[in-house]
DOGU-784049 format. One record per residue (C-alpha): chain; residue number from 1; z, y, x. Coordinates in steps of 0.2 Angstrom, whole numbers, padded with zeros to 4 digits. Each point is the difference from the previous one (the first is absolute). Layout:
BEGIN
SITE unit pos    c3    c2    c1
SITE    A NUM     Z     Y     X
...
//
This chain:
BEGIN
SITE unit pos    c3    c2    c1
SITE    A   1 -0023 -0010 -0069
SITE    A   2  0002  0002 -0019
SITE    A   3  0009  0016  0001
SITE    A   4 -0013  0007  0011
SITE    A   5 -0014 -0006 -0011
SITE    A   6  0008  0009 -0015
SITE    A   7  0003  0016  0009
SITE    A   8 -0018  0001  0007
SITE    A   9 -0007 -0004 -0018
SITE    A  10  0011  0013 -0009
SITE    A  11  0007  0013  0013
SITE    A  12 -0015  0005  0010
SITE    A  13 -0004  0014 -0012
SITE    A  14  0017  0008  0007
SITE    A  15 -0008  0001  0017
SITE    A  16 -0015  0009 -0007
SITE    A  17  0011  0012 -0011
SITE    A  18  0011  0004  0016
SITE    A  19 -0014  0001  0012
SITE    A  20  0006 -0015  0010
SITE    A  21 -0012 -0008  0012
SITE    A  22  0003 -0019  0002
SITE    A  23 -0005 -0008  0017
SITE    A  24  0002 -0018  0003
SITE    A  25  0000 -0013  0014
SITE    A  26 -0008 -0017  0002
SITE    A  27 -0002 -0007 -0018
SITE    A  28 -0010 -0015  0004
SITE    A  29  0015 -0012 -0002
SITE    A  30  0005  0006 -0017
SITE    A  31 -0006 -0008 -0016
SITE    A  32 -0017  0006 -0006
SITE    A  33  0007  0009 -0016
SITE    A  34  0012  0010  0011
SITE    A  35 -0014  0004  0013
SITE    A  36 -0010  0007 -0014
SITE    A  37  0014  0010 -0007
SITE    A  38  0004  0007  0017
SITE    A  39 -0018  0005  0004
SITE    A  40 -0002  0008 -0017
SITE    A  41  0016  0010  0003
SITE    A  42 -0005  0005  0017
SITE    A  43 -0017  0005 -0005
SITE    A  44  0006  0010 -0015
SITE    A  45  0013  0009  0010
SITE    A  46 -0011  0004  0015
SITE    A  47 -0002  0019 -0005
SITE    A  48  0018  0003 -0003
SITE    A  49  0008  0012  0013
SITE    A  50  0018  0003 -0005
SITE    A  51  0008 -0016  0007
SITE    A  52 -0006 -0014  0011
SITE    A  53  0008 -0017 -0004
SITE    A  54 -0003 -0014  0012
SITE    A  55  0003 -0017 -0006
SITE    A  56 -0001 -0012  0014
SITE    A  57 -0004 -0018 -0004
SITE    A  58 -0001 -0013  0014
SITE    A  59  0001  0015  0012
SITE    A  60  0006 -0001  0018
SITE    A  61 -0004  0010  0015
SITE    A  62 -0008 -0014  0009
SITE    A  63 -0011 -0003 -0015
SITE    A  64 -0004  0018 -0001
SITE    A  65 -0005  0001  0018
SITE    A  66 -0011 -0016 -0001
SITE    A  67 -0009  0007 -0016
SITE    A  68 -0002  0017  0008
SITE    A  69 -0009 -0009  0015
SITE    A  70 -0011 -0010 -0012
SITE    A  71 -0005  0017 -0009
SITE    A  72 -0003  0008  0016
SITE    A  73 -0010 -0014  0007
SITE    A  74 -0011 -0001 -0015
SITE    A  75 -0003  0018  0001
SITE    A  76 -0005 -0001  0018
SITE    A  77  0013  0013  0006
SITE    A  78  0007 -0001  0018
SITE    A  79  0017 -0006  0002
SITE    A  80  0011  0015  0001
SITE    A  81  0017  0006 -0007
SITE    A  82 -0009  0012 -0011
SITE    A  83 -0012 -0013 -0007
SITE    A  84  0014 -0012 -0003
SITE    A  85  0011  0013 -0008
SITE    A  86 -0014  0005 -0012
SITE    A  87 -0003 -0018 -0005
SITE    A  88  0019 -0004 -0003
SITE    A  89  0003 -0004 -0019
SITE    A  90  0012  0015 -0001
SITE    A  91 -0010  0012  0010
SITE    A  92  0000  0011 -0016
SITE    A  93  0019  0005  0004
SITE    A  94  0008  0009  0014
SITE    A  95  0010 -0011  0013
SITE    A  96  0019 -0001 -0005
SITE    A  97  0012  0011  0008
SITE    A  98  0015 -0011 -0004
SITE    A  99  0001 -0018 -0003
SITE    A 100  0017 -0006 -0009
SITE    A 101  0006 -0017  0002
SITE    A 102  0013 -0005 -0013
SITE    A 103  0013 -0014  0001
SITE    A 104  0004  0003  0018
SITE    A 105 -0017 -0005  0007
SITE    A 106 -0002  0008  0018
SITE    A 107 -0018 -0007  0003
SITE    A 108 -0017  0006 -0005
SITE    A 109 -0010 -0011 -0011
SITE    A 110 -0018 -0003 -0003
SITE    A 111 -0002  0013 -0014
SITE    A 112 -0011  0014  0005
SITE    A 113  0000 -0006  0018
SITE    A 114 -0014  0011  0006
SITE    A 115  0006  0015 -0009
SITE    A 116  0018 -0001  0006
SITE    A 117 -0004  0003  0019
SITE    A 118  0009  0016  0001
SITE    A 119  0011 -0002 -0015
SITE    A 120  0019  0002  0001
SITE    A 121  0010 -0015 -0005
SITE    A 122  0016  0002 -0010
SITE    A 123  0011 -0015 -0005
SITE    A 124  0012  0001 -0014
SITE    A 125  0013 -0014 -0004
SITE    A 126 -0003  0003 -0018
SITE    A 127 -0012 -0012 -0010
SITE    A 128 -0014  0007 -0010
SITE    A 129  0008  0001 -0017
SITE    A 130  0015  0010  0007
SITE    A 131 -0011  0011  0012
SITE    A 132  0000  0016 -0011
SITE    A 133 -0003  0018  0002
SITE    A 134  0015  0003  0012
SITE    A 135 -0006 -0014  0011
SITE    A 136 -0018  0008  0000
SITE    A 137  0008  0016  0005
SITE    A 138  0010 -0008  0014
SITE    A 139 -0016 -0008  0007
SITE    A 140 -0009  0016  0000
SITE    A 141  0014  0009  0009
SITE    A 142  0001 -0014  0013
SITE    A 143 -0019  0002  0003
SITE    A 144  0001  0018  0003
SITE    A 145  0010 -0004  0016
SITE    A 146 -0013 -0011  0008
SITE    A 147 -0011  0014  0007
SITE    A 148 -0017 -0007 -0002
SITE    A 149 -0012  0000  0015
SITE    A 150 -0014 -0012 -0006
SITE    A 151  0000 -0008  0017
SITE    A 152  0001  0016  0011
SITE    A 153  0014  0004  0012
SITE    A 154  0012  0013 -0006
SITE    A 155  0017  0007  0000
SITE    A 156  0008 -0013 -0012
SITE    A 157  0002 -0019  0003
SITE    A 158 -0002 -0008  0016
SITE    A 159 -0013  0007  0013
SITE    A 160 -0005 -0013  0012
SITE    A 161 -0008  0007  0016
SITE    A 162 -0015 -0008  0009
SITE    A 163  0006 -0009  0016
SITE    A 164 -0013  0000  0014
//
């Protein structure tokens, strides 16, 4: 935590000068000093518009859905996909088009579980440090072959017909 504390104490002005908005996950488990520095950085960068940097502490899709339900319930909103979608911690971002799993992982995980409903999954045998620009290009090229339908029937993929 020491490098994080030093960076937050000295480098947050870089966020402001580069118009980076900092948004964070659940900070309650972090030491009080780091919570304070993170909240200060988040507040001071809230008007910045050039880049959105999400730093996710203790973040997981199940936690996010549970906290969204708590927010929704406290506000008295009906349970709908829209009310939950608006209460998700990362509701300020678009749903991802592509989720890259490095190290040969072929399964989804809990990160952005709600947002990844129609996200294309791409698995690379490379581990993160080796996953560079060429690997990113390969993932994007592979995702263009998927023919996204967002749950609708269409010409690409398997079309299952209803059996009476």
